C-alpha positions as CSV (number, residue, x, y, z in Angstrom):
1,M,0.0,0.0,0.0
2,K,1.1,3.6,-0.8
3,I,0.4,6.4,1.7
4,L,0.8,10.1,1.2
5,I,1.7,12.1,4.3
6,V,1.3,15.9,4.2
7,D,2.8,18.1,7.0
8,D,4.8,21.3,7.1
9,V,6.8,20.1,10.1
10,S,9.7,18.0,8.8
11,E,10.2,16.1,12.0
12,S,6.6,14.9,12.0
13,L,7.0,13.8,8.3
14,E,10.1,11.8,9.0
15,L,8.6,10.1,12.1
16,L,5.4,9.0,10.3
17,K,7.4,8.0,7.2
18,E,9.6,5.8,9.3
19,V,6.7,4.2,11.1
20,F,4.7,3.3,8.0
21,E,7.7,2.2,6.0
22,T,8.6,-0.2,8.9
23,M,5.1,-1.7,8.5
24,G,5.8,-2.3,4.8
25,H,4.0,0.6,3.2
26,A,5.4,2.9,0.5
27,V,5.4,6.5,1.7
28,L,5.2,9.8,-0.2
29,T,5.6,13.1,1.6
30,A,4.6,16.7,0.9
31,S,4.9,19.9,3.0
32,N,1.6,21.5,2.0
33,G,-1.5,21.0,0.0
34,I,-0.2,22.3,-3.3
35,E,2.8,19.8,-3.2
36,A,0.3,17.0,-2.3
37,L,-1.9,17.7,-5.3
38,K,1.1,17.7,-7.7
39,I,2.1,14.3,-6.3
40,L,-1.5,13.0,-6.8
41,E,-1.3,14.1,-10.5
42,Q,1.5,11.5,-11.0
43,E,1.0,8.9,-8.3
44,K,-1.8,6.6,-7.1
45,V,-2.1,6.4,-3.4
46,D,-4.2,4.2,-1.1
47,A,-4.5,6.7,1.9
48,I,-3.8,10.3,2.7
49,I,-2.7,11.6,6.2
50,S,-2.7,15.3,6.4
51,D,-2.1,18.1,9.0
52,V,-4.5,21.0,8.9
53,L,-2.5,24.2,9.5
54,M,0.0,24.5,6.6
55,P,1.3,27.3,4.3
56,K,0.1,27.8,0.7
57,M,-2.8,25.4,1.0
58,D,-4.0,24.0,4.3
59,G,-5.5,20.5,5.1
60,F,-9.1,21.5,4.8
61,Q,-8.6,22.9,1.2
62,L,-6.6,19.9,0.3
63,C,-9.3,17.5,1.5
64,R,-12.0,19.4,-0.5
65,E,-9.8,19.4,-3.7
66,V,-9.0,15.7,-3.3
67,K,-12.7,14.8,-2.9
68,K,-13.5,16.6,-6.1
69,I,-11.2,14.3,-8.0
70,E,-13.2,11.2,-9.1
71,F,-10.2,8.9,-8.9
72,F,-9.4,9.9,-5.3
73,K,-12.8,10.7,-3.8
74,N,-13.0,7.3,-2.1
75,V,-9.4,7.2,-0.9
76,P,-9.3,7.3,2.9
77,F,-8.4,10.8,4.1
78,I,-7.3,11.2,7.7
79,F,-6.7,14.5,9.5
80,Y,-3.8,14.4,12.0
81,T,-3.5,17.9,13.6
82,A,-2.3,19.7,16.7
83,N,-3.8,23.1,15.9
84,Y,-7.4,22.7,15.0
85,T,-8.7,20.8,18.0
86,D,-12.2,22.2,18.6
87,P,-15.2,19.9,18.0
88,E,-16.4,22.4,15.3
89,D,-13.1,21.9,13.5
90,E,-13.5,18.1,13.6
91,K,-17.1,18.4,12.4
92,F,-16.1,20.6,9.5
93,G,-13.2,18.3,8.6
94,L,-15.4,15.3,8.5
95,S,-18.1,17.2,6.5
96,L,-15.4,17.7,3.8
97,G,-15.3,13.9,3.3
98,A,-12.5,13.0,5.7
99,D,-12.7,9.5,7.2
100,A,-11.1,10.3,10.5
101,Y,-10.0,13.3,12.5
102,L,-7.3,12.7,15.1
103,V,-5.9,15.3,17.4
104,K,-2.2,15.4,18.5
105,P,-0.9,14.2,20.8
106,V,-2.4,10.8,20.3
107,D,-0.9,7.4,20.7
108,I,0.8,6.6,17.4
109,Q,-0.8,3.1,17.6
110,I,-4.3,4.7,17.3
111,L,-3.2,6.4,14.1
112,I,-1.8,3.1,12.8
113,N,-4.9,1.2,13.7
114,T,-7.1,3.8,12.0
115,V,-5.1,3.7,8.8
116,E,-5.1,-0.1,8.8
117,K,-8.8,-0.3,9.4
118,L,-9.6,2.1,6.5
119,L,-7.2,0.3,4.2
120,Q,-8.8,-3.1,4.8
121,K,-12.2,-1.9,3.7
122,E,-13.2,-3.3,0.4
123,K,-15.4,-0.3,-0.4
124,Y,-15.0,3.1,1.2
125,Q,-18.1,4.8,2.3
126,V,-18.7,8.5,2.8
127,S,-18.9,9.7,6.4
128,K,-22.3,9.8,8.0
129,I,-21.9,13.5,8.4
130,E,-23.5,15.2,5.4
131,S,-20.8,16.4,3.0
132,I,-20.6,20.0,1.9
133,G,-21.2,20.2,-1.8
134,D,-22.0,23.9,-2.2
135,D,-19.0,26.2,-2.6
136,V,-20.7,29.1,-0.8
137,Q,-21.6,26.9,2.2
138,Y,-18.0,25.6,2.2
139,L,-16.5,29.0,2.1
140,R,-18.8,30.3,4.8
141,E,-18.0,27.5,7.2
142,Y,-14.3,27.6,6.2
143,N,-14.1,31.3,6.8
144,T,-16.0,30.9,10.1
145,I,-13.3,28.5,11.3
146,L,-10.5,30.6,10.1
147,I,-11.9,33.7,11.8
148,R,-12.4,31.8,15.0
149,K,-8.8,30.5,14.7
150,L,-7.6,34.0,14.0
151,E,-9.4,35.3,17.0
152,D,-7.8,32.6,19.1
153,K,-4.4,33.5,17.8
154,M,-5.1,37.2,18.4
155,Y,-6.1,36.4,22.0
156,E,-2.9,34.3,22.4
157,L,-0.8,37.1,20.9
158,E,-2.5,39.6,23.2
159,R,-1.7,37.4,26.2
160,A,1.8,36.9,25.0
161,N,2.2,40.7,24.5
162,E,0.8,41.3,28.0
163,M,3.3,38.8,29.4
164,L,6.1,40.4,27.5
165,R,5.1,43.8,28.7
166,K,5.0,42.7,32.3
167,M,8.3,40.9,31.9
168,N,9.8,44.0,30.4
169,E,8.5,46.1,33.3
170,E,9.9,43.6,35.8
171,L,13.2,43.6,33.9
172,Q,13.2,47.4,34.0
173,I,12.5,47.4,37.7
174,S,15.2,44.7,38.2
175,H,17.7,46.7,36.2
176,E,16.8,49.9,38.2
177,Q,17.2,47.9,41.5
178,Y,20.5,46.5,40.3
179,K,21.7,50.0,39.3
180,S,20.6,51.4,42.6
181,L,22.4,48.6,44.5
182,F,25.4,49.0,42.2
183,E,25.6,52.7,42.8
184,N,24.9,52.5,46.5
185,A,26.9,49.5,47.4
186,G,29.3,49.9,50.3
187,K,32.2,48.5,48.2
188,P,33.8,49.5,44.9
189,I,32.4,47.6,41.9
190,F,33.8,47.3,38.4
191,I,32.1,45.8,35.3
192,V,34.8,44.4,33.0
193,Q,34.4,43.3,29.4
194,P,36.3,40.0,29.1
195,E,37.2,40.2,25.4
196,T,39.0,43.5,25.9
197,W,39.5,43.6,29.7
198,M,38.3,47.2,29.6
199,V,36.1,48.6,32.4
200,L,32.6,49.2,31.1
201,D,31.2,50.7,34.3
202,A,32.0,51.4,37.9
203,N,30.3,52.9,40.9
204,D,31.1,56.0,43.1
205,Q,33.0,53.8,45.6
206,A,35.3,52.7,42.8
207,E,36.0,56.4,42.1
208,A,36.8,57.0,45.7
209,L,39.1,54.0,45.9
210,L,41.1,55.1,42.9
211,K,40.7,58.8,43.5
212,C,39.6,59.6,40.0
213,T,36.6,60.4,37.8
214,R,34.2,57.9,36.2
215,D,35.6,58.8,32.7
216,E,39.2,58.0,34.0
217,I,38.0,54.6,35.3
218,L,36.5,53.7,31.9
219,N,39.9,53.9,30.4
220,L,41.3,51.3,32.9
221,N,42.3,47.9,31.6
222,F,42.1,44.8,33.9
223,A,44.2,42.6,31.7
224,K,46.8,42.1,34.4
225,Y,44.2,40.3,36.6
226,K,42.9,38.0,33.8
227,K,44.8,35.0,35.1
228,F,42.7,35.2,38.2
229,F,39.5,35.5,36.2
230,Q,40.1,32.5,33.9
231,P,38.4,29.9,36.2
232,L,35.1,31.8,35.7
233,F,35.2,30.6,32.0
234,K,35.7,27.0,33.2
235,G,32.6,26.7,35.3
236,V,33.8,28.3,38.6
237,R,31.0,30.6,39.8
238,V,33.1,33.0,42.0
239,V,36.8,33.7,42.3
240,N,38.4,35.4,45.2
241,F,42.0,36.7,45.4
242,E,44.2,39.3,46.9
243,T,46.3,41.7,44.8
244,T,47.3,45.3,44.6
245,M,45.9,48.4,42.7
246,I,47.6,51.7,42.1
247,D,45.3,54.7,42.5
248,F,45.5,57.8,40.3
249,E,47.7,59.5,42.9
250,G,50.3,56.7,42.6
251,T,49.5,55.1,46.0
252,E,49.6,51.3,46.1
253,K,46.5,49.7,47.8
254,F,46.2,46.1,49.0
255,V,42.8,44.8,47.9
256,E,40.7,41.7,47.8
257,M,38.8,41.0,44.6
258,T,35.6,38.9,44.3
259,A,34.6,38.3,40.7
260,N,31.7,36.5,39.0
261,L,30.1,36.5,35.5
262,I,26.9,38.6,35.1
263,G,24.7,39.7,32.2
264,Y,25.2,43.4,31.4
265,A,23.8,45.3,28.4
266,H,22.9,42.0,26.6
267,T,26.4,40.5,27.0
268,S,28.4,38.5,29.5
269,T,30.7,40.5,31.7
270,I,32.7,40.2,34.8
271,Q,31.5,41.9,38.0
272,V,34.4,42.6,40.3
273,I,33.8,43.7,43.9
274,V,36.8,45.1,45.6
275,S,37.6,45.3,49.3
276,D,40.3,47.7,50.4
277,L,42.6,45.8,52.8
278,T,45.1,48.6,53.1
279,E,44.0,49.8,56.5
280,K,43.6,46.2,57.8
281,R,47.1,45.4,56.6
282,K,48.4,48.5,58.4
283,I,46.7,47.4,61.6
284,Q,48.0,43.9,61.3
285,E,51.5,45.1,60.7
286,E,51.3,47.4,63.7
287,L,50.1,44.5,65.8
288,I,52.9,42.3,64.5
289,Q,55.3,45.1,65.2
290,T,54.0,45.3,68.7
291,E,54.6,41.6,69.2
292,K,58.1,42.0,67.8
293,L,58.9,44.8,70.1
294,A,57.5,42.8,73.0
295,S,59.7,39.9,71.9
296,L,62.7,42.1,71.7
297,G,61.9,43.6,75.1
298,R,61.6,40.2,76.7
299,L,64.9,39.1,75.1
300,S,66.6,42.3,76.2
301,A,65.2,41.8,79.8
302,S,66.5,38.3,79.9
303,I,70.0,39.4,78.7
304,A,70.0,42.4,81.1
305,H,69.2,40.2,84.1
306,E,72.0,37.9,83.1
307,I,74.4,40.8,82.9
308,R,73.2,42.5,86.1
309,N,74.2,39.8,88.6
310,P,77.9,39.4,87.6
311,L,78.1,43.2,87.0
312,S,77.1,43.8,90.6
313,A,79.9,41.4,91.8
314,I,82.4,43.2,89.6
315,N,81.4,46.6,91.0
316,V,81.8,45.4,94.6
317,N,85.2,43.8,93.9
318,L,86.5,46.9,92.1
319,Q,85.5,49.1,95.0
320,F,87.1,46.7,97.4
321,L,90.4,46.8,95.4
322,L,90.2,50.6,95.2
323,K,90.5,50.8,99.0
324,K,93.7,48.8,98.9
325,F,95.6,51.6,97.1
326,P,96.4,55.1,98.5
327,E,95.4,58.3,96.9
328,G,97.5,59.1,93.9
329,A,98.6,55.6,93.2
330,Q,98.7,54.6,89.5
331,E,96.5,51.5,90.2
332,R,93.6,53.7,91.4
333,K,93.6,55.5,88.1
334,Y,92.9,52.2,86.3
335,L,90.4,51.1,88.9
336,D,88.5,54.4,88.5
337,L,88.3,53.9,84.8
338,A,87.0,50.3,85.3
339,L,84.3,51.6,87.8
340,E,83.3,54.2,85.3
341,G,82.8,51.5,82.7
342,V,80.7,49.5,85.2
343,R,78.5,52.5,85.9
344,R,77.9,53.0,82.2
345,I,77.0,49.3,81.7
346,E,74.6,49.6,84.7
347,K,72.9,52.6,83.1
348,I,72.4,50.6,79.8
349,V,71.0,47.6,81.8
350,E,68.6,49.9,83.6
351,A,67.5,51.5,80.3
352,T,67.0,48.0,78.8
353,L,64.9,46.8,81.8
354,N,62.8,50.0,81.5
355,F,62.2,49.2,77.8
356,A,61.3,45.6,78.6
357,K,59.0,46.5,81.4
358,P,55.4,46.2,80.1
359,S,53.4,49.4,79.8
360,K,50.7,50.0,82.4
361,P,47.3,49.4,80.8
362,I,45.1,52.4,80.3
363,V,41.8,51.0,81.5
364,K,38.3,52.1,80.6
365,E,34.9,50.5,81.0
366,E,34.4,48.7,77.7
367,N,31.9,46.2,76.2
368,I,33.9,43.0,75.5
369,N,31.8,42.3,72.5
370,D,33.0,45.5,70.9
371,V,36.6,44.3,71.3
372,I,35.7,40.9,69.7
373,N,34.0,42.5,66.8
374,A,36.9,44.9,66.2
375,T,39.4,42.0,66.2
376,L,37.6,39.5,63.9
377,P,38.2,41.4,60.6
378,L,42.0,41.1,61.3
379,V,41.9,37.3,60.7
380,E,39.3,37.4,58.0
381,I,41.8,36.9,55.2
382,S,43.5,34.0,56.9
383,T,40.2,32.2,57.6
384,L,39.0,32.6,54.0
385,K,42.2,31.2,52.6
386,K,41.9,28.1,54.8
387,K,38.1,27.8,54.4
388,I,37.6,28.3,58.2
389,E,34.2,29.2,59.4
390,I,33.9,31.8,62.2
391,I,30.9,31.2,64.4
392,T,30.1,33.9,67.0
393,K,27.6,33.6,69.9
394,L,28.0,36.9,71.8
395,E,25.6,37.4,74.7
396,P,24.0,40.8,74.5
397,N,23.8,43.2,77.5
398,L,26.9,42.0,79.2
399,P,28.2,44.3,82.0
400,K,31.1,46.5,80.9
401,V,34.6,45.5,82.2
402,K,37.6,47.7,83.0
403,I,40.2,46.9,80.3
404,D,42.7,48.4,78.0
405,F,41.0,48.0,74.6
406,K,44.1,47.7,72.5
407,Q,45.9,45.2,74.9
408,I,42.9,42.9,75.1
409,Q,42.4,43.1,71.4
410,Q,46.0,41.9,71.0
411,V,45.3,39.0,73.4
412,I,42.3,37.9,71.4
413,L,44.2,38.3,68.1
414,N,47.0,36.2,69.5
415,I,44.6,33.4,70.3
416,L,42.7,33.6,67.1
417,T,45.9,33.6,65.1
418,N,47.0,30.4,67.0
419,A,43.6,28.9,66.2
420,V,44.0,29.6,62.5
421,D,47.5,28.1,62.5
422,A,46.2,25.0,64.3
423,I,43.7,24.2,61.5
424,D,45.3,22.6,58.4
425,N,42.5,23.1,56.0
426,A,38.8,23.8,56.6
427,G,37.4,23.9,60.1
428,Q,35.6,26.1,62.6
429,I,36.5,28.7,65.2
430,K,33.7,29.4,67.7
431,I,33.8,32.6,69.8
432,K,31.4,33.0,72.7
433,S,30.9,35.7,75.3
434,Y,28.9,35.1,78.5
435,R,28.7,35.7,82.2
436,E,29.5,33.2,84.9
437,M,30.1,32.9,88.6
438,E,33.3,31.2,89.9
439,N,34.0,30.9,93.6
440,D,31.5,33.7,94.3
441,M,33.3,35.9,91.8
442,D,31.4,37.4,88.9
443,Y,33.2,37.1,85.5
444,V,32.6,38.1,81.9
445,V,34.1,35.3,79.9
446,V,35.3,35.1,76.3
447,S,35.9,31.5,75.0
448,I,37.7,30.8,71.7
449,S,37.5,27.2,70.4
450,D,39.0,25.7,67.3
451,T,38.8,22.3,65.6
452,G,42.6,22.2,65.1
453,C,45.3,19.7,66.0
454,G,45.1,20.3,69.7
455,I,47.8,20.4,72.3
456,P,49.3,17.4,74.1
457,K,48.7,17.4,77.9
458,D,52.4,17.4,78.8
459,E,52.7,20.7,76.8
460,L,49.8,22.6,78.3
461,T,51.8,23.7,81.3
462,K,54.6,25.1,79.0
463,I,52.6,27.1,76.5
464,F,52.7,30.3,78.5
465,E,56.4,30.2,79.0
466,P,58.4,32.9,77.0
467,F,60.0,31.5,73.8
468,Y,58.2,28.2,74.0
469,T,56.8,27.4,70.6
470,K,56.2,24.6,68.1
471,K,56.0,26.8,65.1
472,S,58.9,27.1,62.8
473,D,58.4,30.8,62.4
474,G,57.0,31.6,65.9
475,T,58.6,33.7,68.6
476,G,57.0,31.8,71.5
477,L,56.0,35.2,73.1
478,G,52.4,35.5,72.0
479,L,50.8,33.5,74.8
480,A,53.4,34.7,77.3
481,I,52.5,38.3,76.5
482,S,48.8,37.4,76.6
483,K,49.1,35.9,80.1
484,Q,51.1,39.0,81.2
485,V,48.3,41.3,79.9
486,M,45.6,39.3,81.6
487,N,47.5,39.3,84.9
488,Q,47.8,43.1,84.6
489,H,44.0,43.3,84.2
490,D,43.5,41.1,87.2
491,G,42.0,38.5,85.0
492,K,42.6,34.9,84.0
493,I,43.6,33.0,80.9
494,E,42.8,29.3,81.0
495,V,43.1,26.5,78.4
496,E,41.8,23.0,77.7
497,S,42.7,20.9,74.8
498,E,42.4,17.4,73.2
499,V,44.8,16.2,70.5
500,N,43.1,16.0,67.1
501,R,39.9,17.5,68.6
502,G,40.8,21.1,69.2
503,T,41.6,23.7,71.8
504,T,39.6,26.2,73.9
505,F,41.0,29.3,75.6
506,Y,39.0,31.2,78.2
507,L,39.6,34.8,79.0
508,K,38.0,35.8,82.3
509,F,37.4,39.4,83.4
510,K,36.2,40.4,86.8
511,V,32.9,42.3,86.9
512,K,32.9,45.3,89.2
513,Q,30.7,44.6,92.2
514,E,27.8,46.9,92.8
515,R,27.7,48.3,96.3
């Protein structure tokens, strides 16, 4: 059997062609009614399967033209459509002489069974629905269906247009919101074109960072940072790195850049958010310098004490020898010179001890949570690099304690730095503040816990000793200074640790008793 399949969708044609060829039928195909009629002028077919909505000549017109041809008027004609799905469409199609009207999606087996059933009939009969013979009646009903279909399409277009209008409004609002966030963000933001690495846009904070105008920024090129941006084009969503920038006054700034791909002006661009670390670096360097000075002071004090004891004995012995010689003796001259040298050394030792002597804390009533919050940014970079999560649980409304803000900040920073060093890669540092009673004494407590390597029990008693350290680059003075500072504040520093589980330090500050 030979079947003609008419459809303007090539995929549908190929699918049906393959199905019926597999069943042993010969298949002819056409993409519209005009092509189908041309095939029928040259070929005899046993069945016709046609879509309705097609260009040049649709399925309804094709069916009417086929039924006018005496040779083909009894050939089974099957409508197979996804567009004309109303009952009126089916009624009109059958009235044109079609033998079946199937609406997509329909099980392909139903189409196969329908075709096979019609092909097996010895004599094809006209549909029970009265066929349209009059052209005027045909045109009237055909136009009615077309107008209704046109109205449906117009309604769909209106709905689509309304949806597009709303989407455009939402997009406009979204763009305005982004622009507002972009301009009012607390950090400098640059939009970079990845093909040229030129800056397409920047906000006011970017101007302030680089001390220049917007036009000057738009002449900037970010090509020197492209090696850091490359992972974005390999599927990485966000990249984060530290680098430097030179402002328009020639000052070098230490910055952290966070970059991701975004859509901007209908193209893919790189959004770069910049954090200025210059001040943080300065504070960190000052704190490091403070620890270095403290280390030098402790070392100087240790040396000075070692010199002072034998120097005292030398001084006594020289004075004793001086009494053995009369006035004017040559020996007294040499002994006087020696005593003068001893006195000079004593002055140097005294000056060294004065330098090594820790400064007296300048205490004020402070909220310990403020000290913690001021210290956390100083270890932010280190924790990000090691993927360490900082968890804070600070009790509000704690009573103020009398402390030297800077000294206690250094103590907390020392402990946080040790915690970061104790964690190899990824982990947590938990910081809590709370109030507790101990032996009838009221304390404000700061606890700092890490999930690092821990400290063996036999070393816990040594960690506060000067110069005791397990770090290859450590001075061994951080905890010694911390303990000294806590002692000066009439406070306590305590520690508990478990190997491979972590360490917790407790800083305890006395609360002033109300009378």
